[in-house]
C-alpha positions in Angstrom: 0.0 0.0 0.0 1.3 3.5 -0.9 2.0 5.4 2.3 1.8 8.7 0.4 -1.8 8.1 -0.9 -3.9 11.2 -0.1 -1.1 13.2 1.3 -1.9 16.9 0.8 1.2 18.7 -0.5 2.2 22.3 -1.1 4.8 22.8 -3.8 7.1 25.9 -3.6 9.0 26.1 -6.8 9.7 29.2 -9.0 10.4 27.4 -12.3 7.1 26.6 -13.9 8.3 23.5 -15.8 10.0 22.1 -12.7 6.9 22.8 -10.6 4.7 21.0 -13.1 7.1 18.1 -13.2 7.1 17.8 -9.4 3.3 18.1 -9.3 3.0 15.3 -11.8 5.3 13.1 -9.8 3.4 13.8 -6.7 0.1 12.9 -8.4 1.6 9.7 -9.7 2.6 8.9 -6.1 -1.0 9.3 -5.0 -0.5 12.7 -3.4 -3.0 15.6 -3.7 -1.2 18.9 -4.7 -3.3 21.5 -2.9 -1.4 24.5 -4.1 1.8 25.7 -5.7 3.7 28.9 -5.0 6.5 30.5 -7.1 7.4 33.2 -4.6 8.2 33.3 -0.9 5.3 35.8 -0.2 2.8 33.5 -2.0 4.0 30.5 0.0 3.4 32.3 3.3 0.0 33.5 2.0 -1.1 30.0 0.9 0.1 28.5 4.1 -2.0 30.9 6.1 -5.2 29.8 4.4 -4.6 26.3 3.2 -4.4 23.0 5.0 -1.6 20.6 3.8 0.4 17.7 5.3 3.7 18.2 3.6 5.7 20.7 1.5 8.4 20.4 -1.2 10.5 23.6 -1.1 12.9 24.9 -3.7 15.7 26.7 -1.9 16.1 29.6 -4.3 12.8 31.4 -5.3 13.6 34.1 -7.8 16.6 35.3 -5.7 14.9 34.7 -2.3 15.8 31.8 -0.1 13.0 29.7 1.2 14.5 29.2 4.6 12.2 31.7 6.5 9.3 29.7 5.1 10.9 26.4 6.1 11.4 27.6 9.6 7.8 28.7 9.8 6.7 25.2 8.7 9.1 23.7 11.3 7.5 25.8 14.0 4.1 24.5 13.0 5.3 20.9 12.9 4.6 20.6 9.1 7.1 18.2 7.5 9.0 19.3 4.4 11.9 18.5 2.1 14.2 20.7 0.1 14.4 20.4 -3.7 17.6 22.1 -4.9 20.4 22.1 -7.4 22.8 23.6 -4.8 23.2 20.5 -2.6 23.4 20.2 1.1 26.2 22.8 1.4 23.7 25.6 0.9 21.4 24.6 3.7 21.8 26.5 7.0 22.8 24.4 10.1 19.4 24.7 11.8 17.7 23.1 8.8 20.5 20.7 7.8 18.6 17.6 9.2 15.9 17.9 6.6 15.8 15.7 3.5 17.1 17.0 0.2 16.4 15.9 -3.3 19.0 17.1 -5.7 17.7 18.5 -9.0 17.2 16.8 -11.4 15.7 13.9 -9.5 13.7 10.8 -10.3 10.2 10.0 -8.9 11.8 7.2 -6.8 14.1 9.7 -5.1 11.2 12.0 -4.4 9.1 9.1 -3.0 11.9 7.9 -0.7 12.6 11.4 0.6 8.9 12.1 1.4 8.3 8.6 2.9 11.4 8.9 5.1 10.4 12.3 6.3 6.8 11.4 7.0 7.9 8.3 8.9 10.4 9.9 11.3 9.6 12.0 14.3 9.8 15.8 13.8 13.5 16.7 14.4 12.5 20.1 15.9 10.6 18.5 18.7 12.8 18.5 21.8 15.3 20.8 20.1 16.7 23.7 22.3 
């Protein structure tokens, strides 16, 4: 049974073609993409009025880093992964424990990263 079936996902990605590809992969995995945001401000706006279980975050959104949004999700206990072409070196230490899929990635890599993130306890719980 697919553990991702019915998972409501927010996609935060500024490249339209990449966002569509991620949305297609998520749909093929049985997820429900509830919204997509191309800018940081839009991501915050959508998150304030939309329920979702998980987020896929591009690190660089038209010159703005998604880290403030990632931290807000962390505070709310919403799981997320980073989708980036920059690798783990570009992730700040306080978010370095989050899963990363390196662009370009295959659907199997996306599935593994999401499944692993959803199965483990929130790393921010109990953190100082």
